[in-house]
C-alpha positions in Angstrom: -25.8 20.6 -80.6 -28.2 19.0 -83.1 -26.7 16.8 -85.9 -27.9 17.5 -89.4 -27.3 14.1 -90.7 -29.3 12.0 -88.2 -32.6 12.1 -90.1 -34.0 13.2 -93.4 -37.2 14.9 -94.3 -39.8 12.2 -95.0 -43.4 12.3 -96.0 -45.1 9.7 -94.0 -48.3 8.7 -95.6 -51.3 8.1 -93.3 -54.3 6.9 -95.2 -57.9 7.5 -94.0 -61.3 7.8 -95.8 -61.8 11.4 -94.7 -62.5 13.9 -97.5 -61.6 17.6 -97.0 -64.2 20.3 -97.1 -62.4 23.3 -98.7 -63.8 26.8 -98.5 -66.2 27.9 -101.3 -63.5 30.1 -102.7 -61.0 27.3 -103.0 -63.6 25.0 -104.4 -64.4 27.6 -107.1 -60.7 27.8 -107.9 -60.4 24.1 -108.1 -63.4 23.9 -110.5 -61.9 26.7 -112.6 -58.6 24.8 -112.9 -60.3 21.6 -113.8 -62.5 23.3 -116.4 -59.3 24.3 -118.3 -58.8 20.7 -119.4 -60.8 18.3 -121.6 -62.9 15.9 -119.5 -60.6 13.0 -120.3 -57.5 15.1 -119.3 -58.6 16.4 -115.9 -55.6 14.7 -114.3 -53.5 17.4 -115.9 -54.7 19.8 -113.2 -53.3 17.8 -110.4 -50.1 19.8 -109.7 -51.8 23.2 -109.9 -54.5 21.9 -107.6 -52.0 20.6 -105.1 -50.2 23.9 -105.0 -53.5 25.7 -104.8 -54.5 23.7 -101.7 -51.1 24.4 -100.1 -51.2 28.1 -100.7 -54.9 28.7 -100.0 -55.6 26.3 -97.2 -53.2 25.5 -94.4 -49.7 25.1 -96.0 -49.8 21.4 -96.7 -51.9 18.7 -98.3 -53.1 16.1 -95.9 -54.9 12.8 -96.5 -58.3 14.4 -96.6 -57.1 16.9 -99.2 -55.6 14.1 -101.3 -59.0 12.3 -101.2 -60.9 15.4 -102.2 -58.6 16.1 -105.2 -58.8 12.4 -106.3 -62.6 12.7 -106.3 -62.6 16.1 -108.1 -60.2 14.7 -110.8 -61.9 11.3 -110.9 -58.5 9.5 -110.4 -57.2 7.0 -107.9 -56.1 8.2 -104.5 -52.7 6.6 -105.0 -52.2 8.6 -108.2 -52.5 11.8 -106.1 -50.1 10.4 -103.5 -47.6 9.4 -106.1 -47.4 12.9 -107.5 -47.7 14.7 -104.2 -44.8 12.8 -102.5 -42.6 13.0 -105.6 -42.1 16.8 -105.5 -40.3 18.6 -102.6 -42.5 21.6 -103.2 -45.6 19.7 -102.1 -45.7 19.6 -98.3 -47.5 16.6 -96.9 -47.5 17.8 -93.3 -47.1 21.1 -91.5 -43.9 23.0 -92.0 -42.5 26.1 -90.5 -43.1 29.6 -91.7 -39.7 29.4 -93.3 -39.1 26.0 -95.0 -35.4 25.7 -95.6 -34.8 23.0 -98.2 -31.1 22.2 -98.6 -30.1 20.4 -101.8 -28.4 17.1 -100.9 -27.4 15.8 -104.3 -24.0 15.3 -105.8 -22.8 18.9 -106.7 -24.1 20.4 -103.5 -22.7 17.4 -101.5 -19.3 17.7 -103.0 -19.2 21.5 -102.4 -20.1 21.4 -98.7 -23.8 20.6 -98.3 -23.2 18.5 -95.1 -21.4 21.4 -93.4 -24.1 23.9 -94.4 -26.9 21.6 -93.3 -25.2 20.8 -90.0 -24.6 24.6 -89.4 -28.2 25.4 -90.1 -29.5 22.6 -87.8 -27.0 23.5 -85.0 -28.0 27.1 -85.2 -31.7 26.3 -85.1 -31.3 23.5 -82.6 -33.2 20.9 -84.7 -32.4 18.0 -87.0 -33.1 17.9 -90.7 -36.8 16.9 -91.0 -37.8 18.8 -87.9 -39.5 22.1 -87.2 -38.4 24.5 -84.4 -40.7 24.5 -81.4 -41.9 28.0 -82.3 -43.0 26.7 -85.7 -40.9 29.3 -87.5 -38.3 27.1 -89.3 -38.3 23.6 -90.9 -35.1 22.2 -92.3 -35.3 19.6 -95.1 -32.7 17.8 -97.1 -34.1 17.5 -100.7 -33.1 16.1 -104.0 -31.6 18.3 -106.8 -33.0 21.8 -107.0 -31.3 22.4 -110.3 -28.6 24.9 -109.3 -25.5 22.6 -109.6 -23.3 25.4 -110.9 -23.9 27.5 -107.8 -23.6 24.7 -105.2 -24.1 24.4 -102.3 -27.6 25.9 -102.3 -30.9 26.0 -100.5 -34.4 27.1 -101.2 -36.5 29.0 -98.7 -40.1 29.4 -100.0 -39.5 30.1 -103.7 -36.2 31.9 -103.2 -32.9 30.3 -104.1 -29.8 31.0 -102.0 -26.6 29.9 -103.8 -22.9 29.6 -103.3 -23.5 29.1 -99.6 -21.0 29.6 -96.9 -21.7 29.5 -93.1 -21.4 33.3 -93.1 -24.0 33.7 -95.9 -26.3 31.3 -94.1 -26.0 33.3 -90.9 -27.0 36.5 -92.8 -29.9 34.8 -94.4 -31.2 33.3 -91.1 -30.7 36.7 -89.3 -32.8 38.3 -92.0 -35.7 35.9 -91.3 -36.0 36.6 -87.6 
C-alpha cells in the first residue's frame, strides 16, 4: 500500500516568459476587480484574481497566468509567486476533481493526522502530493486550516470535515465516488 508520509504536497515553480491569454469574459472580470481599487493599490486585487483564474480557467494558476496577473496589476512576477505559493487554496498545478487537504499541524498531528492521511492514501493508492490516475483525487498535507478544536480535520474543496476517524473518512470518500 502507499505510504502517506513519503512526500508532501509541494508547489514547484517553473519560470517562463509566457503570458496567459484568458478568455474575454475572464479578462473583463479581471478588469472589473482591478477597477475596485485606487490605481496605486491595484495589488490589493491579487488574491481575488488568483481565485478567479483558478475557478474560471483550468483549476490552477500556472506560470503564464502568474505573468499575466503581474502585468495586469503592474507588480513584479515574484510578488505574485510569493502570494500564490503561500496559500494552500491557490493551486499551482493541476489537482484532482476532489482536492483532499489534510491539516498536518500540531493539533491535528497530535490527534491522529498521520493515521488519517495514511488511511486516505492507502485507500486511494497514492502518496500525499499525488493525484489518482483517473484525475479524481489529489491528497495534500497542508498547514493549519484553523479548526484545531475539531482535529483531526481535512478540507475538500471549500468543505471542512472535522473530528475525523477512519470510519468517517470512508463515508466521505464513498460519497465522492
